[in-house]
C-alpha positions as CSV (number, residue, x, y, z in Angstrom):
1,M,163.5,123.9,87.7
2,Q,160.6,121.0,86.0
3,N,161.5,119.2,88.8
4,R,161.7,121.2,91.6
5,I,157.8,121.7,90.0
6,I,156.7,118.5,90.1
7,K,158.2,118.3,93.6
8,L,156.3,121.1,95.2
9,A,152.4,119.9,93.3
10,S,153.3,116.5,94.8
11,F,154.0,118.0,97.8
12,F,150.4,119.8,97.8
13,I,148.6,116.9,96.6
14,I,149.6,114.8,99.1
15,I,148.3,117.2,101.8
16,S,145.2,118.1,101.0
17,L,144.6,114.3,100.4
18,I,145.9,114.0,104.2
19,L,143.5,116.8,105.6
20,Y,140.2,115.4,103.4
21,V,140.9,112.1,104.6
22,F,141.7,113.7,108.6
23,G,138.3,116.0,107.6
24,W,136.1,113.1,106.5
25,N,137.1,111.0,109.8
26,F,136.1,113.9,111.6
27,A,133.3,114.5,110.4
28,P,130.3,116.5,112.5
29,G,127.1,116.0,114.4
30,S,124.6,113.0,114.7
31,Y,124.8,112.0,111.1
32,P,127.6,113.2,109.0
33,R,127.7,110.4,106.5
34,A,124.1,110.4,106.0
35,E,122.9,110.7,102.0
36,I,120.9,113.8,102.1
37,Y,118.4,114.5,99.6
38,E,116.5,117.1,99.0
39,F,113.0,118.2,98.3
40,D,110.8,121.3,97.7
41,I,107.7,120.7,99.6
42,P,106.9,120.9,103.8
43,E,107.7,118.2,106.3
44,E,104.6,117.0,107.3
45,T,103.7,116.8,103.3
46,L,107.0,114.6,102.6
47,I,106.1,112.6,106.2
48,K,102.6,112.0,104.7
49,I,103.7,110.8,101.1
50,I,106.8,108.4,102.6
51,E,103.9,106.7,104.8
52,D,101.3,106.3,102.0
53,F,104.3,105.1,99.9
54,K,105.4,102.8,103.1
55,R,101.2,100.9,103.2
56,D,101.3,100.9,99.3
57,N,104.3,98.7,99.7
58,P,104.2,96.4,102.6
59,E,107.1,94.2,101.6
60,L,109.4,97.2,102.1
61,S,107.7,98.8,105.6
62,L,109.3,97.4,108.4
63,T,106.2,95.1,110.5
64,K,109.4,92.5,112.5
65,E,110.9,92.2,116.0
66,I,113.8,93.4,116.0
67,Y,116.5,91.4,118.4
68,I,119.0,93.5,120.8
69,P,122.4,91.9,122.2
70,N,121.1,92.0,125.6
71,G,118.6,88.8,124.3
72,G,115.3,91.3,124.0
73,K,113.1,92.4,121.6
74,V,112.1,95.7,120.3
75,I,110.0,97.4,117.0
76,L,111.5,99.6,115.7
77,K,108.3,102.6,114.9
78,D,109.2,105.6,112.7
79,G,108.4,108.9,114.3
80,K,110.6,111.0,116.7
81,R,111.2,109.7,120.2
82,N,111.1,112.4,121.8
83,E,109.5,116.3,120.7
84,K,112.9,117.8,121.2
85,E,113.7,115.4,118.5
86,F,115.1,117.2,115.2
87,W,114.5,114.1,113.1
88,Y,111.3,111.9,111.8
89,S,113.2,108.1,111.6
90,F,111.5,106.2,109.3
91,Y,112.8,102.2,108.7
92,F,112.3,100.1,106.2
93,Y,113.2,96.4,105.1
94,Y,115.1,95.1,102.8
95,P,113.6,91.4,102.8
96,D,115.6,89.6,100.4
97,K,119.1,90.7,101.5
98,N,117.2,90.8,105.4
99,Q,118.1,94.2,106.0
100,I,117.0,97.3,107.7
101,I,117.0,101.1,106.4
102,K,117.3,103.7,108.5
103,T,116.0,107.5,106.9
104,W,115.4,110.3,108.3
105,T,113.5,113.5,107.2
106,R,114.2,116.6,108.5
107,P,113.0,120.5,107.8
108,N,115.4,122.7,106.0
109,T,113.0,125.5,105.8
110,K,109.1,125.8,106.1
111,S,109.1,125.0,102.6
112,T,112.5,122.4,101.4
113,T,112.8,119.3,103.6
114,Y,115.9,116.4,103.9
115,F,115.0,113.3,103.3
116,A,118.6,110.8,104.7
117,F,119.0,107.3,103.8
118,A,121.4,107.1,106.7
119,G,122.1,103.9,108.1
120,I,122.2,99.9,107.4
121,N,121.7,97.3,109.6
122,N,122.5,93.9,108.5
123,G,120.0,91.0,110.1
124,L,117.2,91.6,112.6
125,T,119.8,92.3,115.0
126,L,120.8,95.4,116.5
127,G,123.9,96.4,116.0
128,N,125.1,95.9,112.9
129,W,125.0,99.5,111.7
130,R,126.9,100.4,109.6
131,N,127.0,104.3,107.3
132,V,125.7,104.4,103.8
133,N,128.9,106.6,103.0
134,E,131.2,104.3,105.6
135,S,134.2,104.1,102.8
136,I,135.9,107.0,101.4
137,F,136.1,105.4,98.6
138,W,132.8,106.6,96.6
139,W,132.6,104.1,94.0
140,K,132.5,101.4,97.1
141,N,129.4,103.4,98.2
142,T,127.9,103.6,95.1
143,P,125.9,100.2,94.7
144,V,124.0,100.9,98.1
145,K,123.0,104.5,97.2
146,K,121.8,103.0,93.9
147,E,119.7,100.4,95.2
148,F,118.3,102.8,97.4
149,E,117.5,105.0,95.2
150,E,115.7,102.6,92.7
151,R,114.0,100.7,95.4
152,I,113.0,103.6,97.9
153,L,114.1,107.2,96.5
154,N,112.9,107.6,93.3
155,R,109.0,105.7,94.0
156,I,108.7,108.5,96.5
157,K,110.0,110.9,94.4
158,E,107.1,110.4,91.6
159,K,104.6,110.2,94.8
160,V,105.7,113.9,95.4
161,N,105.2,114.7,91.7
162,E,101.8,113.3,91.6
163,K,100.9,116.6,94.2
């Protein structure tokens, strides 16, 4: 009887893991693996705070021309691509690691806003993007998120708390 219970429990654990992996691989949306943080302020206020933060920390601002694989160059600008865009994008730069950091804001309600850490591009040539939560094993993603929180997020939170 005890052997049957162990087999049944093992079966449910294996099925649960398979469903977890399946769901993780087929996450919906444009940024399914972004790390999302919520702020209790309107989006316009958060955008202004992030702009001020970037102005106060020019070493984290992406002011360089970025290369595209066909040999051209582009400047990644903060903002929405068009009026119908859901996300207000911000790009940061880690000069010591030569990495571009993509984030975005989006209103959740009239008084709350999502701020997401969406991706990292290695180098100044586009096409080397990876998702923040790239690995199914959360402990592999933790160092990248912790670095973002220390370098950018916590400092933005401080500015939010000042207002």
